[in-house]
C-alpha positions in Angstrom: 15.2 110.6 -23.5 12.7 112.1 -21.2 10.3 112.7 -24.1 10.5 109.0 -25.1 9.8 108.0 -21.5 6.7 110.2 -21.3 5.4 108.8 -24.7 5.9 105.2 -23.5 4.0 105.9 -20.3 1.2 107.5 -22.2 1.0 104.5 -24.5 1.1 102.1 -21.6 -1.8 103.9 -19.8 -3.8 103.9 -23.1 -3.3 100.1 -23.3 -4.3 99.7 -19.7 -7.5 101.6 -20.3 -8.3 99.7 -23.4 -7.6 96.4 -21.7 -9.9 97.3 -18.8 -12.7 98.2 -21.2 -12.3 94.9 -23.0 -12.4 92.9 -19.7 -15.5 94.7 -18.5 -17.2 94.0 -21.9 -16.3 90.3 -21.6 -17.6 90.2 -18.0 -20.9 91.7 -19.1 -21.2 89.3 -22.0 -20.6 86.3 -19.7 -23.4 87.6 -17.5 -25.7 87.8 -20.5 -24.8 84.3 -21.6 -25.3 82.9 -18.0 -28.8 84.3 -18.0 -29.6 82.9 -21.4 -28.3 79.4 -20.9 -30.8 77.2 -19.0 -29.5 74.9 -16.2 -28.9 71.4 -17.3 -31.2 69.1 -15.4 -31.8 65.4 -15.5 -33.3 64.3 -18.8 -36.8 63.3 -17.9 -38.6 60.6 -20.0 -42.4 60.3 -20.4 -42.4 56.5 -20.0 -43.3 54.8 -16.7 -45.0 56.4 -13.7 -45.5 60.1 -14.0 -44.3 62.8 -11.6 -47.0 63.6 -9.1 -48.4 60.1 -9.1 -47.9 57.5 -6.4 -44.8 55.5 -7.0 -45.1 51.8 -7.6 -44.9 50.0 -4.3 -42.6 46.9 -4.1 -41.4 45.0 -1.1 -38.0 43.6 -1.9 -34.7 42.4 -0.3 -31.3 44.0 -0.9 -28.0 42.2 -1.6 -27.6 41.2 2.0 -31.1 40.0 2.5 -32.5 43.0 4.3 -36.1 43.9 3.5 -36.5 47.1 1.5 -39.8 48.8 0.6 -39.9 51.0 -2.5 -42.8 53.4 -2.7 -45.5 53.9 -0.1 -45.1 55.8 3.1 -41.6 55.2 4.5 -42.6 55.8 8.1 -39.4 57.6 8.9 -40.2 60.8 6.9 -37.3 60.2 4.5 -37.5 60.6 0.8 -35.9 57.9 -1.5 -33.4 58.4 -4.2 -33.7 55.3 -6.4 -30.7 55.0 -8.7 -30.6 52.3 -11.4 -27.0 51.2 -12.3 -25.2 48.3 -13.9 -21.8 46.7 -13.6 -21.3 47.1 -17.4 -22.1 50.8 -17.4 -18.9 53.0 -17.0 -20.9 56.2 -16.2 -22.8 54.3 -13.5 -19.5 53.6 -11.7 -18.7 57.3 -11.8 -22.2 58.1 -10.5 -21.6 55.9 -7.4 -18.9 58.2 -6.1 -21.0 61.2 -6.9 -24.1 60.0 -5.0 -21.9 59.0 -2.1 -20.8 62.6 -1.9 -24.4 63.9 -2.3 -25.6 61.6 0.5 -23.0 63.0 2.9 -24.9 66.2 2.8 -28.5 65.0 2.2 -28.7 61.9 4.5 -30.9 63.6 7.1 -33.9 63.7 4.8 -32.9 61.2 2.0 -32.1 57.5 1.7 -30.3 56.0 -1.2 -31.4 52.8 -2.9 -29.2 51.4 -5.7 -30.9 49.0 -8.1 -30.0 46.7 -11.0 -31.0 43.3 -12.4 -29.4 40.2 -13.8 -27.7 37.1 -12.3 -26.2 37.6 -8.9 -22.9 36.1 -9.9 -22.5 38.8 -12.5 -22.6 41.5 -9.8 -20.2 39.9 -7.3 -17.1 41.9 -8.4 -19.1 45.1 -8.8 -20.5 44.8 -5.3 -17.0 44.0 -3.9 -15.2 46.7 -5.7 -17.6 49.5 -4.7 -18.6 48.2 -1.2 -22.3 47.9 -2.2 -23.0 45.1 0.3 -22.8 47.8 3.0 -25.3 49.9 1.0 -28.9 49.2 0.0 -28.3 47.4 -3.3 -31.2 45.6 -4.9 -31.3 43.0 -7.8 -34.8 43.0 -9.2 -36.1 42.8 -12.8 -39.6 43.8 -11.5 -38.3 47.1 -10.1 -36.9 48.2 -13.5 -40.1 47.1 -15.2 -42.3 49.0 -12.7 -40.4 52.2 -13.3 -39.8 51.5 -17.1 -36.2 52.4 -16.9 -35.1 53.4 -20.5 -31.3 53.9 -20.1 -28.7 54.0 -17.3 -27.8 55.6 -15.0 -31.4 56.5 -14.2 -32.7 58.1 -11.0 -36.2 58.4 -9.4 -36.9 60.6 -6.5 -39.8 59.5 -4.2 -41.0 61.6 -1.3 -41.7 60.3 2.2 -45.4 59.8 1.3 -44.6 57.6 -1.7 -45.3 60.2 -4.4 -42.9 60.3 -7.4 -41.4 63.8 -7.4 -38.7 63.7 -10.1 -37.0 61.3 -12.4 -34.6 61.2 -15.3 -31.2 60.2 -16.8 -28.4 61.3 -14.6 -24.8 61.7 -15.7 -23.5 64.4 -13.3 -23.9 65.7 -9.8 -25.8 68.6 -11.3 -28.3 66.2 -12.8 -28.9 64.6 -9.4 -29.3 67.9 -7.6 -31.7 69.0 -10.3 -34.1 66.3 -9.0 -34.0 67.8 -5.5 -34.6 71.3 -7.0 -37.6 70.0 -9.0 -39.1 68.5 -5.9 -38.5 71.6 -3.8 -40.1 73.9 -6.5 -43.0 71.5 -7.1 -42.3 71.1 -10.9 -41.7 68.1 -13.1 -38.1 69.2 -13.9 -35.8 72.1 -13.8 -36.3 72.6 -17.5 -40.1 73.1 -16.9 -39.3 75.6 -14.1 -37.1 77.6 -16.5 -39.7 77.5 -19.2 -42.3 78.8 -16.9 -40.1 81.7 -15.9 -39.4 82.6 -19.5 -43.2 82.5 -20.2 -43.8 84.8 -17.3 -41.2 87.3 -18.6 -42.8 87.3 -22.0 -46.3 88.0 -20.5 -44.8 90.8 -18.3 
């Protein structure tokens, strides 16, 4: 009986050691994968105004008739996150709650401007359901044309001096925050930053 107990304890300890080794190997492999997988940033398009150029300047009015200037020097040293959405875009509706959460943290240096186009009547329910009359919500075909918006939801980040700093299709919070990261690092996109780091490693 005692011998069987000793054998079972030895077998149990062997299993524990093997399991520990397997867990450590998996942890190491996850770390390797994390280094290899590039962060997913907003998908930037080549159409429209380019990053680093002055953003198109338009003087418009929002849903409630308040004047809104897009592009140019804001005067209050705030950057502008211009987000193009649509009442018929399901992902856009999800992004509205995401950008609300983002703005709670970034409101000190950033203003949010929501934009769309079409007939006002088609937006009434959208505005009511999401409380957009309290936000800066613009209906303007000219705005979409100026920035050559390809698909929705699409975001443009303009600094306080009116320079376009980042842009792209945004489907997640990570995509939105990648625009901030690109502006902070002075690159067109997070993908470009990762590519430059990889090139530097190869040279080294």
